[in-house]
The first five atom37 places (N, CA, C, CB, O) and aatype in JSON, in Angstrom:
{
  "aatype": [20, 20, 20, 20, 20, 20, 20, 20, 20, 20, 20, 20, 20, 20, 20, 20, 20, 20, 20, 20, 20, 20, 20, 20, 20, 20, 20, 20, 20, 20, 20, 20, 20, 20, 20, 20, 20, 20, 20, 20, 20, 20, 20, 20, 20, 20, 20, 20, 20, 20, 20, 20, 20, 20, 20, 20, 20, 20, 20, 20, 20, 20, 20, 20, 20, 20, 20, 20, 20, 20, 20, 20, 20, 20, 20, 20, 20, 20, 20, 20],
  "atom_mask": [
    [1, 1, 1, 1, 1],
    [1, 1, 1, 1, 1],
    [1, 1, 1, 1, 1],
    [1, 1, 1, 1, 1],
    [1, 1, 1, 1, 1],
    [1, 1, 1, 1, 1],
    [1, 1, 1, 1, 1],
    [1, 1, 1, 1, 1],
    [1, 1, 1, 1, 1],
    [1, 1, 1, 1, 1],
    [1, 1, 1, 1, 1],
    [1, 1, 1, 1, 1],
    [1, 1, 1, 1, 1],
    [1, 1, 1, 1, 1],
    [1, 1, 1, 1, 1],
    [1, 1, 1, 1, 1],
    [1, 1, 1, 1, 1],
    [1, 1, 1, 1, 1],
    [1, 1, 1, 1, 1],
    [1, 1, 1, 1, 1],
    [1, 1, 1, 1, 1],
    [1, 1, 1, 1, 1],
    [1, 1, 1, 1, 1],
    [1, 1, 1, 1, 1],
    [1, 1, 1, 1, 1],
    [1, 1, 1, 1, 1],
    [1, 1, 1, 1, 1],
    [1, 1, 1, 1, 1],
    [1, 1, 1, 1, 1],
    [1, 1, 1, 1, 1],
    [1, 1, 1, 1, 1],
    [1, 1, 1, 1, 1],
    [1, 1, 1, 1, 1],
    [1, 1, 1, 1, 1],
    [1, 1, 1, 1, 1],
    [1, 1, 1, 1, 1],
    [1, 1, 1, 1, 1],
    [1, 1, 1, 1, 1],
    [1, 1, 1, 1, 1],
    [1, 1, 1, 1, 1],
    [1, 1, 1, 1, 1],
    [1, 1, 1, 1, 1],
    [1, 1, 1, 1, 1],
    [1, 1, 1, 1, 1],
    [1, 1, 1, 1, 1],
    [1, 1, 1, 1, 1],
    [1, 1, 1, 1, 1],
    [1, 1, 1, 1, 1],
    [1, 1, 1, 1, 1],
    [1, 1, 1, 1, 1],
    [1, 1, 1, 1, 1],
    [1, 1, 1, 1, 1],
    [1, 1, 1, 1, 1],
    [1, 1, 1, 1, 1],
    [1, 1, 1, 1, 1],
    [1, 1, 1, 1, 1],
    [1, 1, 1, 1, 1],
    [1, 1, 1, 1, 1],
    [1, 1, 1, 1, 1],
    [1, 1, 1, 1, 1],
    [1, 1, 1, 1, 1],
    [1, 1, 1, 1, 1],
    [1, 1, 1, 1, 1],
    [1, 1, 1, 1, 1],
    [1, 1, 1, 1, 1],
    [1, 1, 1, 1, 1],
    [1, 1, 1, 1, 1],
    [1, 1, 1, 1, 1],
    [1, 1, 1, 1, 1],
    [1, 1, 1, 1, 1],
    [1, 1, 1, 1, 1],
    [1, 1, 1, 1, 1],
    [1, 1, 1, 1, 1],
    [1, 1, 1, 1, 1],
    [1, 1, 1, 1, 1],
    [1, 1, 1, 1, 1],
    [1, 1, 1, 1, 1],
    [1, 1, 1, 1, 1],
    [1, 1, 1, 1, 1],
    [1, 1, 1, 1, 1]
  ],
  "atom_positions": [
    [[-40.82, 73.01, 9.16], [-41.33, 71.79, 8.54], [-42.27, 71.11, 9.53], [-40.17, 70.84, 8.11], [-41.9, 70.84, 10.67]],
    [[-43.47, 70.84, 9.07], [-44.44, 70.15, 9.92], [-44.09, 68.67, 10.01], [-45.88, 70.33, 9.37], [-43.75, 68.03, 9.01]],
    [[-44.19, 68.14, 11.22], [-43.98, 66.71, 11.41], [-44.85, 66.21, 12.55], [-42.5, 66.39, 11.68], [-45.27, 66.97, 13.42]],
    [[-45.09, 64.91, 12.51], [-45.88, 64.27, 13.55], [-45.34, 62.86, 13.76], [-47.4, 64.25, 13.18], [-44.55, 62.36, 12.96]],
    [[-45.79, 62.25, 14.83], [-45.43, 60.86, 15.1], [-46.7, 60.03, 15.09], [-44.69, 60.72, 16.46], [-47.74, 60.45, 15.59]],
    [[-46.6, 58.86, 14.51], [-47.73, 57.94, 14.47], [-47.23, 56.59, 14.98], [-48.33, 57.81, 13.01], [-46.17, 56.11, 14.57]],
    [[-48.0, 55.98, 15.86], [-47.65, 54.66, 16.39], [-48.48, 53.62, 15.66], [-47.88, 54.58, 17.94], [-49.71, 53.67, 15.67]],
    [[-47.79, 52.69, 15.02], [-48.45, 51.6, 14.29], [-47.94, 50.29, 14.85], [-48.19, 51.69, 12.74], [-46.76, 49.96, 14.73]],
    [[-48.84, 49.55, 15.47], [-48.51, 48.26, 16.07], [-47.29, 48.34, 16.97], [-48.27, 47.23, 14.97], [-46.39, 47.5, 16.91]],
    [[-47.28, 49.39, 17.82], [-46.23, 49.55, 18.82], [-44.94, 50.18, 18.31], [-45.91, 48.23, 19.39], [-44.0, 50.36, 19.09]],
    [[-44.86, 50.52, 17.05], [-43.66, 51.14, 16.49], [-43.94, 52.6, 16.15], [-43.18, 50.37, 15.24], [-44.96, 52.91, 15.52]],
    [[-43.03, 53.48, 16.56], [-43.17, 54.91, 16.26], [-42.65, 55.21, 14.87], [-42.41, 55.75, 17.29], [-41.6, 54.73, 14.45]],
    [[-43.42, 56.02, 14.16], [-43.01, 56.5, 12.84], [-43.08, 58.02, 12.85], [-43.92, 55.9, 11.7], [-44.11, 58.59, 13.2]],
    [[-41.99, 58.67, 12.48], [-41.97, 60.12, 12.35], [-42.28, 60.43, 10.9], [-40.58, 60.74, 12.79], [-41.62, 59.93, 9.99]],
    [[-43.3, 61.26, 10.68], [-43.76, 61.58, 9.33], [-43.78, 63.1, 9.19], [-45.17, 60.98, 9.04], [-44.25, 63.81, 10.07]],
    [[-43.26, 63.59, 8.08], [-43.32, 65.02, 7.81], [-44.32, 65.28, 6.68], [-41.91, 65.57, 7.44], [-44.71, 64.38, 5.95]],
    [[-44.71, 66.53, 6.58], [-45.58, 66.94, 5.47], [-44.89, 66.65, 4.14], [-45.95, 68.44, 5.58], [-45.53, 66.21, 3.18]],
    [[-43.58, 66.9, 4.08], [-42.83, 66.63, 2.86], [-42.82, 65.14, 2.51], [-41.39, 67.13, 3.0], [-42.85, 64.79, 1.33]],
    [[-42.78, 64.26, 3.52], [-42.86, 62.82, 3.27], [-44.15, 62.47, 2.53], [-42.77, 62.03, 4.6], [-44.15, 61.68, 1.59]],
    [[-45.24, 63.08, 2.97], [-46.55, 62.82, 2.35], [-46.58, 63.36, 0.93], [-47.68, 63.45, 3.18], [-47.07, 62.69, 0.02]],
    [[-46.06, 64.56, 0.73], [-46.04, 65.14, -0.62], [-45.18, 64.31, -1.57], [-45.53, 66.59, -0.58], [-45.55, 64.12, -2.73]],
    [[-44.04, 63.83, -1.09], [-43.19, 62.96, -1.93], [-43.91, 61.65, -2.26], [-41.86, 62.65, -1.21], [-43.83, 61.17, -3.38]],
    [[-44.61, 61.1, -1.28], [-45.34, 59.85, -1.5], [-46.4, 60.04, -2.57], [-45.98, 59.36, -0.18], [-46.57, 59.19, -3.45]],
    [[-47.12, 61.14, -2.5], [-48.18, 61.41, -3.48], [-47.58, 61.64, -4.86], [-49.01, 62.63, -3.05], [-48.17, 61.24, -5.86]],
    [[-46.44, 62.29, -4.91], [-45.8, 62.59, -6.2], [-45.28, 61.31, -6.88], [-44.65, 63.58, -5.99], [-45.18, 61.25, -8.11]],
    [[-44.96, 60.3, -6.07], [-44.3, 59.11, -6.61], [-45.24, 58.0, -7.06], [-43.39, 58.56, -5.58], [-44.79, 57.0, -7.62]],
    [[-46.54, 58.15, -6.84], [-47.45, 57.06, -7.18], [-48.85, 57.57, -7.53], [-47.54, 56.07, -6.01], [-49.23, 58.68, -7.17]],
    [[-49.57, 56.74, -8.24], [-50.96, 57.07, -8.58], [-51.88, 56.7, -7.41], [-51.41, 56.31, -9.88], [-51.58, 55.78, -6.65]],
    [[-52.98, 57.42, -7.26], [-53.91, 57.13, -6.17], [-54.61, 55.78, -6.36], [-54.95, 58.23, -6.06], [-54.92, 55.36, -7.48]],
    [[-54.84, 55.12, -5.23], [-55.65, 53.9, -5.22], [-57.12, 54.33, -5.16], [-55.28, 52.96, -4.0], [-57.41, 55.5, -4.93]],
    [[-58.04, 53.39, -5.37], [-59.46, 53.74, -5.27], [-59.82, 54.25, -3.88], [-60.34, 52.53, -5.63], [-59.27, 53.8, -2.87]],
    [[-60.75, 55.19, -3.83], [-61.21, 55.8, -2.58], [-62.41, 55.01, -2.07], [-61.58, 57.31, -2.78], [-63.32, 54.69, -2.83]],
    [[-62.4, 54.69, -0.77], [-63.56, 54.06, -0.15], [-64.48, 55.12, 0.45], [-63.12, 53.05, 0.94], [-65.65, 55.22, 0.07]],
    [[-63.96, 55.91, 1.37], [-64.77, 56.93, 2.03], [-64.03, 58.26, 2.12], [-65.18, 56.47, 3.43], [-64.55, 59.29, 1.72]],
    [[-62.81, 58.23, 2.65], [-62.06, 59.45, 2.91], [-60.93, 59.62, 1.91], [-61.5, 59.44, 4.33], [-60.42, 58.66, 1.34]],
    [[-60.55, 60.9, 1.71], [-59.44, 61.18, 0.8], [-58.76, 62.49, 1.17], [-59.92, 61.22, -0.66], [-59.33, 63.34, 1.86]],
    [[-57.54, 62.63, 0.69], [-56.79, 63.87, 0.77], [-56.44, 64.24, -0.66], [-55.5, 63.72, 1.67], [-55.92, 63.42, -1.42]],
    [[-56.73, 65.47, -1.04], [-56.44, 65.92, -2.4], [-55.08, 66.61, -2.43], [-57.55, 66.87, -2.92], [-54.83, 67.56, -1.69]],
    [[-54.2, 66.11, -3.3], [-52.86, 66.67, -3.48], [-52.64, 66.85, -4.97], [-51.75, 65.76, -2.83], [-52.71, 65.89, -5.74]],
    [[-52.36, 68.06, -5.36], [-52.14, 68.38, -6.79], [-53.28, 67.89, -7.68], [-50.82, 67.77, -7.27], [-53.04, 67.37, -8.77]],
    [[-54.51, 68.06, -7.21], [-55.68, 67.7, -7.99], [-55.99, 66.21, -8.04], [-55.5, 68.19, -9.36], [-56.9, 65.79, -8.75]],
    [[-55.25, 65.41, -7.28], [-55.48, 63.96, -7.24], [-55.92, 63.56, -5.84], [-54.2, 63.16, -7.66], [-55.4, 64.07, -4.85]],
    [[-56.89, 62.66, -5.76], [-57.46, 62.24, -4.48], [-56.84, 60.92, -4.03], [-59.01, 62.11, -4.58], [-56.92, 59.91, -4.73]],
    [[-56.23, 60.93, -2.84], [-55.55, 59.76, -2.29], [-56.25, 59.28, -1.02], [-54.09, 60.09, -1.98], [-56.7, 60.09, -0.21]],
    [[-56.35, 57.96, -0.85], [-56.83, 57.44, 0.43], [-55.79, 57.74, 1.52], [-57.11, 55.9, 0.34], [-54.6, 57.59, 1.28]],
    [[-56.22, 58.16, 2.69], [-55.27, 58.47, 3.77], [-54.31, 57.32, 4.09], [-56.02, 58.84, 5.01], [-53.12, 57.55, 4.3]],
    [[-54.83, 56.12, 4.14], [-53.97, 54.98, 4.49], [-52.89, 54.75, 3.44], [-54.81, 53.72, 4.67], [-51.78, 54.35, 3.79]],
    [[-53.19, 54.98, 2.18], [-52.18, 54.82, 1.14], [-51.02, 55.8, 1.38], [-52.8, 55.04, -0.25], [-49.85, 55.41, 1.29]],
    [[-51.34, 57.05, 1.67], [-50.3, 58.04, 1.9], [-49.44, 57.69, 3.1], [-50.92, 59.42, 2.09], [-48.21, 57.83, 3.05]],
    [[-50.05, 57.24, 4.17], [-49.29, 56.87, 5.37], [-48.43, 55.65, 5.09], [-50.24, 56.59, 6.56], [-47.27, 55.61, 5.5]],
    [[-48.96, 54.66, 4.41], [-48.16, 53.47, 4.08], [-46.94, 53.84, 3.25], [-49.02, 52.44, 3.32], [-45.83, 53.36, 3.51]],
    [[-47.14, 54.69, 2.25], [-46.03, 55.1, 1.39], [-45.0, 55.91, 2.17], [-46.55, 55.91, 0.21], [-43.79, 55.74, 1.97]],
    [[-45.46, 56.8, 3.04], [-44.54, 57.66, 3.79], [-43.76, 56.89, 4.84], [-45.31, 58.78, 4.44], [-42.61, 57.24, 5.13]],
    [[-44.36, 55.86, 5.43], [-43.69, 55.1, 6.49], [-43.01, 53.84, 5.97], [-44.69, 54.72, 7.56], [-42.07, 53.34, 6.58]],
    [[-43.49, 53.33, 4.85], [-42.94, 52.07, 4.33], [-43.49, 50.85, 5.03], [-41.44, 52.08, 4.46], [-43.03, 49.73, 4.79]],
    [[-44.48, 51.03, 5.9], [-45.03, 49.9, 6.64], [-46.16, 49.22, 5.88], [-45.52, 50.36, 8.0], [-46.87, 49.85, 5.1]],
    [[-46.3, 47.95, 6.13], [-47.44, 47.17, 5.62], [-48.29, 46.66, 6.78], [-46.95, 46.0, 4.75], [-49.24, 45.9, 6.58]],
    [[-47.92, 47.08, 8.0], [-48.68, 46.67, 9.18], [-50.07, 47.29, 9.12], [-47.95, 47.08, 10.48], [-50.23, 48.41, 8.64]],
    [[-51.09, 46.57, 9.61], [-52.44, 47.14, 9.61], [-52.58, 48.27, 10.63], [-53.47, 46.05, 9.89], [-51.99, 48.22, 11.71]],
    [[-53.38, 49.27, 10.27], [-53.69, 50.37, 11.18], [-55.04, 50.95, 10.77], [-52.58, 51.46, 11.15], [-55.53, 50.7, 9.67]],
    [[-55.61, 51.72, 11.68], [-56.94, 52.29, 11.47], [-56.89, 53.52, 10.57], [-57.58, 52.64, 12.8], [-55.95, 54.32, 10.63]],
    [[-57.9, 53.67, 9.75], [-58.04, 54.85, 8.92], [-58.15, 56.1, 9.79], [-59.26, 54.72, 8.0], [-57.67, 57.17, 9.4]],
    [[-58.79, 55.99, 10.94], [-58.94, 57.13, 11.84], [-57.57, 57.67, 12.25], [-59.75, 56.72, 13.09], [-57.38, 58.89, 12.31]],
    [[-56.62, 56.8, 12.53], [-55.27, 57.23, 12.91], [-54.56, 57.89, 11.73], [-54.45, 56.04, 13.42], [-53.84, 58.87, 11.91]],
    [[-54.76, 57.36, 10.54], [-54.16, 57.96, 9.34], [-54.73, 59.35, 9.1], [-54.39, 57.06, 8.1], [-54.0, 60.29, 8.8]],
    [[-56.04, 59.48, 9.24], [-56.68, 60.79, 9.05], [-56.19, 61.8, 10.08], [-58.21, 60.65, 9.13], [-55.95, 62.96, 9.74]],
    [[-56.06, 61.37, 11.32], [-55.59, 62.26, 12.38], [-54.16, 62.72, 12.11], [-55.67, 61.56, 13.74], [-53.84, 63.9, 12.29]],
    [[-53.29, 61.81, 11.69], [-51.9, 62.18, 11.39], [-51.84, 63.17, 10.24], [-51.06, 60.93, 11.05], [-51.09, 64.15, 10.29]],
    [[-52.62, 62.94, 9.21], [-52.63, 63.85, 8.06], [-53.18, 65.22, 8.44], [-53.45, 63.26, 6.92], [-52.69, 66.24, 7.95]],
    [[-54.17, 65.25, 9.3], [-54.72, 66.52, 9.77], [-53.67, 67.29, 10.57], [-55.98, 66.28, 10.63], [-53.55, 68.51, 10.43]],
    [[-52.91, 66.58, 11.41], [-51.83, 67.24, 12.16], [-50.77, 67.82, 11.23], [-51.19, 66.25, 13.14], [-50.08, 68.77, 11.59]],
    [[-50.64, 67.24, 10.05], [-49.68, 67.73, 9.06], [-50.28, 68.81, 8.15], [-49.17, 66.57, 8.2], [-49.69, 69.19, 7.14]],
    [[-51.45, 69.28, 8.52], [-52.11, 70.39, 7.82], [-52.74, 70.0, 6.48], [-51.13, 71.49, 7.6], [-52.92, 70.85, 5.61]],
    [[-53.06, 68.73, 6.32], [-53.81, 68.31, 5.14], [-55.29, 68.31, 5.5], [-53.35, 66.89, 4.64], [-55.65, 68.12, 6.66]],
    [[-56.13, 68.53, 4.52], [-57.58, 68.5, 4.73], [-58.09, 67.14, 4.28], [-58.3, 69.67, 3.96], [-57.95, 66.76, 3.11]],
    [[-58.67, 66.41, 5.21], [-59.24, 65.09, 4.9], [-60.73, 65.29, 4.65], [-58.99, 64.05, 6.08], [-61.44, 65.87, 5.47]],
    [[-61.18, 64.81, 3.51], [-62.6, 64.97, 3.12], [-63.23, 63.6, 2.94], [-62.73, 65.8, 1.81], [-62.55, 62.6, 2.73]],
    [[-64.55, 63.57, 3.02], [-65.32, 62.35, 2.8], [-66.03, 62.45, 1.45], [-66.34, 62.11, 3.95], [-66.47, 63.53, 1.05]],
    [[-66.12, 61.32, 0.77], [-66.91, 61.28, -0.45], [-68.36, 61.55, -0.1], [-66.76, 59.91, -1.19], [-68.82, 61.17, 0.98]],
    [[-69.06, 62.19, -0.98], [-70.47, 62.49, -0.72], [-71.36, 61.36, -1.17], [-70.89, 63.79, -1.41], [-72.58, 61.43, -1.04]]
  ]
}
């Protein structure tokens, strides 16, 4: 099982690939600004997936969310 750690405002969050897949399965995607991850044919903003998987509402950078998702073997794409 793939997993990674992400630090958000000084707090460590352990996130697995399965956490992200469960998060995507449980909710509809929010509007995309620039970047997205496609799961089961639906495009999700990276920050939405990380928020759902961690349960945090603390602010964090999209770059950190994209990096965590990439470490979990997701492909992060940009809108054209």
